[in-house]
C-alpha positions in Angstrom: -6.8 109.4 -19.4 -8.6 112.2 -20.2 -12.2 112.3 -19.9 -14.8 113.6 -21.9 -18.2 113.2 -20.0 -21.2 115.0 -21.9 -24.4 115.7 -19.8 -26.0 118.2 -21.6 -26.8 118.3 -25.2 -29.3 120.1 -27.9 -32.0 117.7 -29.4 -29.8 118.0 -32.6 -26.2 117.2 -30.9 -27.8 114.2 -29.0 -28.5 112.7 -32.5 -25.2 113.3 -34.2 -23.0 111.0 -32.5 -20.3 111.2 -35.0 -19.7 114.7 -34.2 -19.2 113.9 -30.4 -16.8 111.2 -31.7 -15.0 113.7 -33.6 -14.8 116.3 -30.5 -13.4 113.6 -28.2 -9.3 114.4 -28.1 -6.8 111.6 -28.8 -6.6 109.4 -25.7 -10.0 110.8 -24.2 -13.1 108.9 -23.1 -16.7 109.7 -24.6 -19.3 108.8 -22.1 -22.7 109.8 -24.0 -25.6 110.3 -22.0 -28.2 107.3 -22.0 -30.2 107.3 -25.0 -30.7 106.3 -28.6 -27.7 107.4 -31.4 -28.1 107.1 -35.0 -25.1 104.5 -36.5 -23.1 104.6 -39.2 -19.9 106.3 -37.4 -16.6 105.7 -37.9 -13.8 106.3 -35.1 -10.3 106.8 -36.4 -8.0 107.9 -33.4 -7.5 105.9 -30.1 -10.1 106.9 -27.9 -12.8 105.3 -25.7 -16.5 105.1 -26.3 -18.1 103.8 -22.9 -22.1 103.5 -22.9 -22.2 101.9 -19.4 -25.1 99.8 -20.9 -27.2 102.9 -21.2 -26.7 103.9 -25.0 -28.4 102.5 -28.2 -26.7 102.8 -31.5 -29.0 101.9 -34.5 -27.9 102.2 -38.2 -31.4 101.8 -39.1 -31.0 99.1 -41.6 -28.0 100.4 -43.7 -24.2 99.7 -43.6 -22.3 99.0 -40.9 -23.1 100.7 -37.3 -19.7 101.4 -36.0 -16.8 101.5 -38.2 -13.1 101.3 -36.5 -10.5 102.3 -38.8 -7.6 102.8 -36.3 -5.6 101.7 -33.6 -5.7 101.8 -30.1 -9.6 102.2 -29.8 -12.2 101.0 -27.3 -15.4 100.2 -27.7 -17.4 99.1 -24.6 -20.7 98.9 -23.0 -23.0 99.5 -25.8 -26.0 98.3 -27.5 -25.0 98.3 -31.1 -27.7 97.1 -33.8 -29.5 97.5 -37.1 -26.8 97.1 -39.8 -27.9 96.7 -43.4 -28.2 93.2 -45.1 -25.5 93.5 -47.6 -23.2 90.5 -47.9 -21.0 92.2 -50.6 -19.8 95.4 -48.6 -20.1 93.0 -44.9 -22.5 95.1 -43.3 -21.8 94.8 -39.7 -22.3 95.6 -35.9 -18.6 96.4 -35.6 -16.2 96.6 -38.5 -12.6 96.7 -37.5 -9.8 97.8 -39.8 -7.0 98.5 -37.2 -4.7 96.8 -34.7 -4.6 96.7 -30.8 -8.5 97.8 -30.8 -10.8 96.4 -27.7 -14.5 95.5 -28.5 -16.0 94.4 -24.9 -19.1 94.3 -23.1 -21.3 95.1 -26.2 -24.5 93.8 -27.4 -24.8 93.3 -30.8 -28.0 92.5 -32.5 -30.2 92.4 -35.6 -26.9 92.7 -37.3 -25.9 91.1 -40.2 -22.6 90.1 -39.1 -21.5 90.8 -35.5 -17.8 91.8 -35.5 -15.7 91.6 -38.6 -12.1 92.0 -38.5 -10.1 92.4 -41.8 -6.5 92.6 -41.9 -6.8 93.5 -38.2 -4.0 92.3 -35.7 -3.7 92.2 -31.7 -7.4 93.3 -31.3 -9.2 92.1 -28.0 -13.0 91.0 -28.7 -14.6 90.1 -25.1 -17.7 89.7 -23.0 -20.0 90.3 -26.5 -23.4 89.4 -27.0 -24.0 88.8 -30.4 -27.2 87.7 -32.8 -27.6 88.0 -36.5 -30.7 89.0 -38.2 -33.8 87.0 -38.2 -33.2 85.5 -41.6 -32.8 81.9 -43.2 -29.4 80.7 -42.2 -27.7 80.7 -45.4 -28.8 84.3 -45.4 -27.4 85.2 -41.9 -24.2 86.7 -41.6 -21.3 85.4 -39.3 -21.2 86.2 -35.6 -17.3 86.9 -35.8 -15.3 87.2 -39.0 -11.7 87.2 -39.1 -10.3 88.1 -42.8 -6.4 88.0 -42.7 -5.9 89.1 -39.1 -3.8 87.6 -36.6 -2.7 87.4 -33.0 -6.4 88.3 -31.8 -8.2 87.2 -28.8 -11.7 86.3 -28.9 -12.6 85.2 -25.3 -16.2 84.8 -23.4 -18.5 86.1 -25.6 -22.0 84.6 -26.3 -22.8 83.9 -30.0 -26.2 82.2 -31.2 -28.5 82.8 -34.1 -25.7 83.6 -36.5 -24.7 81.7 -39.6 -20.8 80.8 -38.8 -18.0 82.4 -37.2 -14.9 82.2 -39.4 -11.1 82.2 -39.3 -10.0 82.6 -42.6 -6.3 83.2 -43.8 -5.7 83.9 -39.8 -3.1 82.8 -38.2 -2.0 82.8 -34.1 -5.5 83.8 -32.5 -6.5 82.9 -29.3 -10.8 81.2 -29.3 -11.4 80.6 -25.7 -14.2 80.0 -23.5 -17.1 81.2 -25.7 -20.5 80.0 -26.2 -22.2 79.3 -29.5 -25.6 77.8 -30.4 -28.0 78.1 -32.7 -25.4 78.3 -36.0 -24.1 76.2 -38.8 -20.6 76.4 -38.3 -19.5 77.5 -34.6 -16.1 77.8 -35.8 -15.1 77.4 -39.2 -11.2 77.4 -40.3 -9.7 78.6 -44.1 -6.2 78.2 -44.4 -5.5 79.3 -41.1 -2.5 78.3 -39.1 -1.5 77.6 -35.6 -4.8 79.0 -33.6 -5.5 78.0 -30.3 -9.3 76.9 -29.5 -10.0 76.2 -26.0 -12.6 75.9 -23.2 -15.5 77.0 -25.5 -19.0 75.6 -25.6 -20.4 74.8 -29.0 -24.2 73.7 -28.3 -26.7 72.7 -31.1 -25.1 73.8 -34.2 -25.1 71.7 -37.1 -21.0 71.5 -36.9 -18.9 72.7 -34.1 -15.6 73.1 -35.1 -14.3 72.6 -39.1 -10.8 73.0 -40.5 -10.3 73.2 -44.0 -6.6 73.3 -45.3 -5.6 74.3 -42.0 -2.4 73.5 -39.9 -0.9 73.5 -36.4 -4.5 74.3 -34.7 -4.8 72.9 -31.1 -7.9 72.5 -29.6 -8.3 71.5 -25.7 -11.1 71.2 -23.2 -13.8 72.3 -25.5 -17.4 71.0 -25.4 -19.1 70.2 -28.3 -22.3 68.8 -28.2 -26.1 67.8 -29.6 -25.6 68.6 -33.2 -28.5 69.7 -35.4 -29.6 67.5 -38.2 -28.6 63.8 -39.6 -25.2 65.9 -41.2 -24.2 67.1 -37.8 -20.4 66.9 -37.3 -18.7 67.5 -33.8 -15.0 68.5 -35.4 -14.2 67.8 -39.3 -11.1 68.0 -41.0 -10.1 68.6 -44.8 -6.2 68.1 -45.6 -5.3 69.6 -42.3 -2.3 68.7 -40.8 -0.3 68.6 -37.1 -3.7 69.2 -35.4 -4.0 68.7 -31.8 -7.3 67.7 -30.3 -6.8 67.3 -26.5 -9.6 67.0 -23.5 -12.2 67.9 -25.5 -16.1 66.2 -25.2 -17.9 65.7 -28.4 -21.4 64.3 -27.9 -24.9 63.2 -29.8 -23.9 64.4 -33.0 -24.3 62.2 -36.1 -21.0 62.3 -36.7 -17.7 63.1 -33.8 -15.2 63.3 -35.7 -15.0 63.2 -39.7 -11.3 63.1 -41.6 -11.1 63.7 -45.1 -7.0 63.3 -46.0 -5.8 64.4 -42.8 -2.8 65.0 -42.0 -2.1 66.4 -45.7 1.6 67.0 -45.6 3.9 64.3 -45.5 5.2 63.5 -42.4 3.2 64.7 -40.5 0.6 63.7 -37.7 -3.0 64.5 -36.3 -3.4 63.5 -32.6 -6.4 63.0 -30.6 -5.7 62.7 -27.1 -7.9 62.0 -23.9 -11.3 62.8 -25.5 -14.5 61.8 -24.8 -16.4 60.7 -27.7 -19.9 59.6 -27.0 -23.6 59.2 -28.0 -22.7 59.9 -31.5 -24.3 57.7 -34.6 -20.6 57.5 -35.6 -17.8 58.1 -33.0 -14.9 58.8 -36.0 -15.4 58.5 -39.9 -12.7 58.5 -42.3 -13.8 59.6 -45.6 -11.3 57.1 -47.5 -8.6 54.8 -46.3 -5.8 57.1 -44.8 -2.8 57.3 -42.3 -0.9 59.6 -39.9 -3.6 60.1 -37.2 -2.8 58.9 -33.4 -5.9 58.2 -31.0 -4.5 57.7 -27.6 -6.5 57.7 -24.5 -10.0 58.7 -25.5 -13.1 57.4 -24.3 -15.3 55.6 -26.8 -18.8 55.5 -25.2 -21.8 54.5 -26.6 -21.5 55.4 -30.0 -24.1 53.5 -32.5 -20.9 52.9 -34.6 -17.3 53.4 -33.0 -15.1 54.1 -36.2 -16.6 53.8 -39.8 -14.2 53.8 -42.9 -15.9 55.1 -46.3 -15.2 53.4 -49.6 -13.9 50.1 -48.0 -10.6 49.0 -46.2 -10.1 49.9 -42.6 -8.2 52.5 -40.1 -5.3 50.0 -39.2 -2.8 52.5 -40.9 -3.5 55.0 -37.6 -2.6 54.4 -34.2 -4.7 53.4 -31.7 -3.4 53.0 -27.9 -5.0 53.1 -24.8 -8.3 54.4 -25.6 -11.6 52.9 -23.5 -14.2 50.9 -25.5 -17.4 51.1 -24.4 -18.0 47.8 -26.5 -15.1 46.3 -25.3 -16.2 42.6 -24.1 -12.7 41.5 -22.1 -10.9 41.2 -18.6 -8.1 42.8 -16.5 -7.5 40.0 -14.4 -3.9 41.3 -13.5 -5.7 44.7 -12.7 -3.1 47.2 -14.4 -5.9 49.0 -16.2 -5.1 47.5 -19.4 -7.5 45.0 -20.9 -6.0 41.2 -21.3 -6.5 41.1 -24.9 -6.8 43.6 -27.7 -9.8 45.6 -28.8 -10.7 44.6 -32.7 -13.5 46.4 -34.5 -14.8 44.6 -37.5 -17.1 45.6 -40.3 -19.8 42.9 -40.5 -23.3 43.8 -42.4 -23.1 47.4 -41.1 -21.2 47.9 -44.0 -24.4 48.0 -46.0 -25.5 51.8 -44.7 -21.7 52.9 -45.0 -21.4 52.1 -48.3 -25.4 53.1 -49.1 -26.1 55.8 -46.5 -29.7 55.7 -47.3 -29.4 52.6 -45.5 -28.6 53.8 -42.4 -32.6 55.1 -42.0 -32.8 51.2 -41.1 -30.1 50.9 -38.4 -31.7 49.2 -35.4 -34.8 47.3 -37.0 -35.1 43.7 -36.4 -34.3 42.8 -40.2 -31.1 44.5 -39.8 -30.7 43.5 -36.6 -30.8 39.9 -37.6 -28.8 40.2 -40.7 -26.1 41.7 -38.6 -26.2 39.0 -36.0 -26.1 36.0 -38.7 -23.3 37.8 -40.3 -21.4 37.8 -37.1 -22.0 34.0 -36.2 -21.3 32.6 -39.9 -19.9 35.7 -42.3 -20.9 35.4 -45.7 -17.7 37.1 -46.4 -14.3 37.8 -44.5 -15.0 40.8 -42.3 -12.6 43.6 -42.6 -10.6 44.7 -39.5 -10.9 48.3 -39.0 -8.8 49.0 -35.8 -7.0 47.2 -33.2 -6.0 48.5 -30.0 -3.2 46.7 -28.6 -3.9 48.3 -25.1 -7.4 49.1 -24.5 -7.7 51.0 -21.2 -9.8 49.5 -18.7 -12.4 50.7 -16.2 -13.9 48.4 -13.8 -16.9 50.5 -12.8 -17.5 51.7 -16.9 -20.2 50.4 -18.9 -21.5 47.3 -19.3 -18.6 45.2 -21.4 -15.8 46.3 -19.1 -14.0 49.2 -20.7 
């Protein structure tokens, strides 16, 4: 690869990074001297810009800092800052319209959107540190935004204090080993199929992962925890089918998993396998009495309510098999690892706060607990069977209750 190293420049040339980019031949590497450069540059040919952690590019609050308008371009080791604040023009630290580009090891700060990919395929976005502008949450931009973009790799990025990360109308992307904190939606899918999400850490966001009209997504070994706010959510579904959640940890959210008419397509299934769903206000919420989900081998630990179905009805049309339930009251006399009797969950007086969400404020109060106890001892009405797990997993050294 041809290397272009510029070490002695006039003051005028040093300020004009665009001229340096234009002077770099195809296939060459531009290594600007350490310093601060004006942003708003455009790169349209396959070159590498390597800042080695010593170069700052600042757009001064106008437009996007770097615009990639070609293929095979690498942007590495830069501090990128000072985009505009216009959502209509999607002012970003790096705006990408091209394929096979690499954006890695950059610091992107004070930029409305961090990295924006539009109709761009096969790009690698790796090891970037991204923050938005210090605005109210709804006015911030997205840390990484994919729009009609396929087969990209979004890996090992650190994203904080942004609005969302969005994947819209985009399929077959890999999103792995990223850390997202302090946002609204750590990851939001819309009409996006067959994406892989694995080994990410989504901590302290309002929502971990939300899937809307997105089928065939696989979420594996992610940690989603410390949801922010009374409506926080670990993973949410809206009319999404053929989704796999396997080996994830969902902790300390208002709702662990939320399902609204999912799966949506006929003869499809969503599978929840070997996840840990713990210390949430509600482990799983079904928006309505639906069908088609399989819960197998999951750990439900110390959720205030394990499973809730809004609007009445139960969740018996879903498959519950081999899960470990923290409130299981049974034994395993033959030592085969399965409880001797099924785990059954009924709705008693706690139906109040399901039908009237404002009543949830009184959960755990002496009066509410007394009503609930009396209803269990002598039910006012026939309690509703929420679910039945015929093969509850039994762990002898688990929480009190023997699950």
